[in-house]
N, C-alpha and C positions, 0 to 999 in steps of 0.2 A: 636359324640357332635352337638346338634339345635344347628341352626340357627342366626343371630338375627330375622329376621319375627316370625321363631319361637316362639322365646322369649318371644315378646309380643306379639304374640295370645295368650300364652298361660297365663300371665300373664293381660291380658283383660277379660279372661274365669272364674280368679281366683275374680277378682275383681266383676264381678256379681253374682257367684254362687260360690266362695268360691274355698278353695285349702286343698286339701287332707283328705274331711271332717270339714275343718275348715270354718263358716262362717265367708265373710269378715267385718269387725268392720263398725257400726253405722259411715255415712259420708266419710269411707276409700276413698268411687269412687269420692265424690265432695273433696275430699281434692287433692287426684292424678290429679284431672283434674286441679286445683288451679294451682299447682304444674310445670303440664306438662306449662300451658299456659305463668306462670314467666318465663321457662327455656326457652321458644322460644325467648322471649326478647335478648338474648343475643347473638350476632349475632359474637362476636368474636371466638366462640367454636364451633369446623366443626359438619358437620352434624353425623360422628361415635361419636363422645365425645358427643353428644347432646344427639344421639340412647342408647348408655351405661349410661347416668344419666337417662334417663327415666326407664330403666329396673331395674336400682338399685333402683331408687324412689317407683316404682310399688313394688317392691320387700320387701321395709321396711316397705309399707304399709299393704301389705300383712299379713307377718308374723307380723310385732307388732299390728296393727290393731286395738287397744284399742282407746277408746274415751281420749282425751286429750293429744295421745301422743305428741313430738315434731316433726317438719319437718325438717328434714336434712336444714342446711345453702345450701344457695345457692354457687357457687365458686367462688373467687374473680377473676374480669377480668383480663387481664393479656396482653391485645392486642388490635390492631384496631376492630373498632366492625364494620369494614366489614369483612364475610370470604372470606379466604384465602387458597390456597394452598399453602403449605412447601415447602419451596426450599428445595433441600437436601446440604448438609453440604460441604462447599468448593464449592459449585456449583453456578455461578452468573447466575440468573434469563436470560433469554437472552432478549436481545434488540429491540423493534419493527424500528426500525433506527440504525441502526450497524452502530459504525465509520468508516469511511472509514479510508482503510490500511494508512503506511506512505508511500509510494513510490510515490505518487505523479506524478506518474510515467506515462510513454506511456505503450501501448498494447503490451503485453510478445510476444517477436520476434520468430518468426520462425527458427528454430534451424536444423545444420546437422552433420554429423557426422565427428571429422576428421582420416581422414586415412594418409597410405603414401604417396599415391597417391592422395593428396588434398582430400575436402570437399567433402563425398557421394551426388549420385547425389539428388536430387531432389525439391520440393518447387515451383515449376511452372516456372520457370525463370523470364526474367526483366517484366513485367506489359504493357500493350499496352500504348502509350501516354508518358510513361516514358523519364524525358531527360536520356540520356546514355555517359559515358566516362569510358575508358581505364584507370586504374591505377597499381598500384603495386604488384606485387604479396600477395595478400593473405595469403594463406593457406599454403603456402610453400610448393609446388608443381612446381617452377620453373617455371612458366606463368604467364601473366598478369591476371589479374580479371578488373569486369568492376563494376562497383559504380552508382547508379542510384537512382534520386528524381522521386517520382510520386504522382500525384493529385486526391484523388479519388472522385468518382462523389457527395460526402457529406463534399469534401472540404478539408477532412483529408489528410494531408502530411503521405508521407512514404517514410522512405529513406532505402535502399537494397544491396545487393553485390550481384552477379552473376560472379561466377568463373567458370577458363574455365575446369572443372572437372563436371561444370554441376551442381552445387547448386547453391541456392536459399536462403539466407535468410533474414530477415528485421525488421525495428522496424517502429511504428506509434508515430511521432516526435510531440511533444507540444510545442506552443508559440501563445502567443498573438500579435505579431507581423506580421501587413499584407502584410510586404513587403515580394519578393522570397526567400526560404532557396536556401541557394548555400551549395556545400563540398568540401572538401578534404581530401585525403586520402593515408597516407604515414606510414613508421615504422620508429618507433624511441625509443631510448636508445640503451644500448647495445647487448640486446636479440631481437631488433628487430621487438618488438613488433606491430601490425599493430591498427592505430587507427584512426576513424575520425574525422572530426572538420566540426562541420553543423553552417555555421553563417545565423542568424536570422536578422543581420544589429542591433538590439534592444539588440541583444545579441547572445552568441553563444555557444553551448556544445560539449562537448567531448565523442568521443563512442569508445568503446573495441569492436574491429573485432576479438579477438581471440578466438579460439574454434569453428568456424566453426558459430559463432553467434555475432547479434549486440546485446549490450549491454550497457547501460548507464554507463559509468565510476560515484562513488560516492567521495566525498569530505572525509573530517574528519569528520561532523558530520550526516554522511548515506544519504546528499544530493544529487542529480544531480551536477556535478562538471560545473557550470557553470561560464563563462567570461562576463560581464557587455557591456563592447561595451564601457565606457563612459557615460551608463545609474546611475551609484554606484559609489562606490569609490572603488571597486576591480582591476579596470585598462579600456585602450582600445581598446585594441586589446590580439591576439593569435598568437603563433609563435613559431616555431623550430628553434635552433641555434647548428649549430655544434661545437662538442665539443669532442675531442678526436676519431675522425672520425665518431663521432654516431650524432644524433639531439637529441636534448633534447626537450622537449614540454618546453613554459613559457606563461608565463602571464607578458602583455607588457604594460607600461601606460605611456604618453604622458602628461606633464603639462605644461600649456603655461605661460610664465612669462612676465610678464609686459609689457618690449620691443618689445613682437613677438616670442621671441625664446622659445625653449621649452628643458624640461629635459625629459629625457626619466629614467625610471629605466627596470627591468625584474627580474622577479620570477619563476626559475626555477621548475619543476613541477613531482615529483618523481611516477612512474607507478608499482605498486606491482606486483606479475607476473599475466598474465594472461591481465593486467590493468583494475583491478577491480575496485580499490581505488587509489585516488591520494592525496599525501602529500606535501603541499609548503614548499621550503627551504627561505630561509631569499630573502627578497628585496633587488636588488642592484643597484647606480645608472649606466649606464653604458654611459651617453651623457650628458653633461651640456650646455645651451645657443647653440643647436642646431637649427639652420633654418627649416623653415615647409616644405619647398622642401629635406630636407634634407634626401636621404634612412630611417637613424634609426627610424626619426619620422613616415617618411612614412608607416615605417612596422608596428610600434606600433599603428597604425590607422586601421590595416587590421585583418585578417584572414588566416592564411597561415602556411606554414611547409616546410623549405626548400625554396625552388624556387618555389614553387607552392601556388597559389594564390584561393583563396575562390571568384568564378564569373568569373573564368579566367581558370583554369587547373583543375574542376572538375564540376560533374553537378550540373544544377542549374534546380529546381520546376518550370515544366510547370504550366502557371494559367489554370485556368478554363474553 
């Protein structure tokens, strides 16, 4: 079967010298050229459609060929006058500026592999210049591990864990606060899931340390779970309360009364397996009219977990 170029060549030769012995009708070539020029003005038709239409017109002129024959009608316009390549059905056109993903999130962590003897070695160890503190056993091998905070050359903050087994895993943390970050690491709930609370002074964030990785804990909306430290309406601090022999993560809120005393409320936070998601329980008032220096008020103004307080019992970000 001849291709399109061959068909066009044959049609042109037919117009000039006749086709299979028949002479072209007087004026046929001129009419064909006029028709082709008219068709070129329809930009909304693709080149393929225009080429096929041109072949059909030429063929009609050659075979009908008689003076006064009606020219075939032009096709109706069906879209934009700008030629474009159609998008396959069900597939959106790619965007030049794709939308960012919802994670808002920090740089993916380096992860190790859980084993019976703790996390598998790897990850490069503690960065040079990091502030390092001994913490609880994160990977379940019965030995204490180390938490650290580092500042990269470009100012990026990084929080990580280096286990006694030789594994190092971390996450780049984001905060608009210019104040040094500090952290505490603890085991919470009856399943003793390891978490870290990282305090930025204006806010604090909770991370899961389960599974030999540092992972952002997400709230019910799928966003990083954040304590606003009094900068919003979610509370003034974060802490862990001993309940039934296990520490339970809680959001704390100290509200100042006109007489200078404080009412303190607490919201327990339930973490799922692996501490990947957090769910709030109901808020409960735990103190009314407490003095500013009362332990319940002081704790509600800190980021702590049990007896550990951020800035005192964990790593503090080194300043560049």
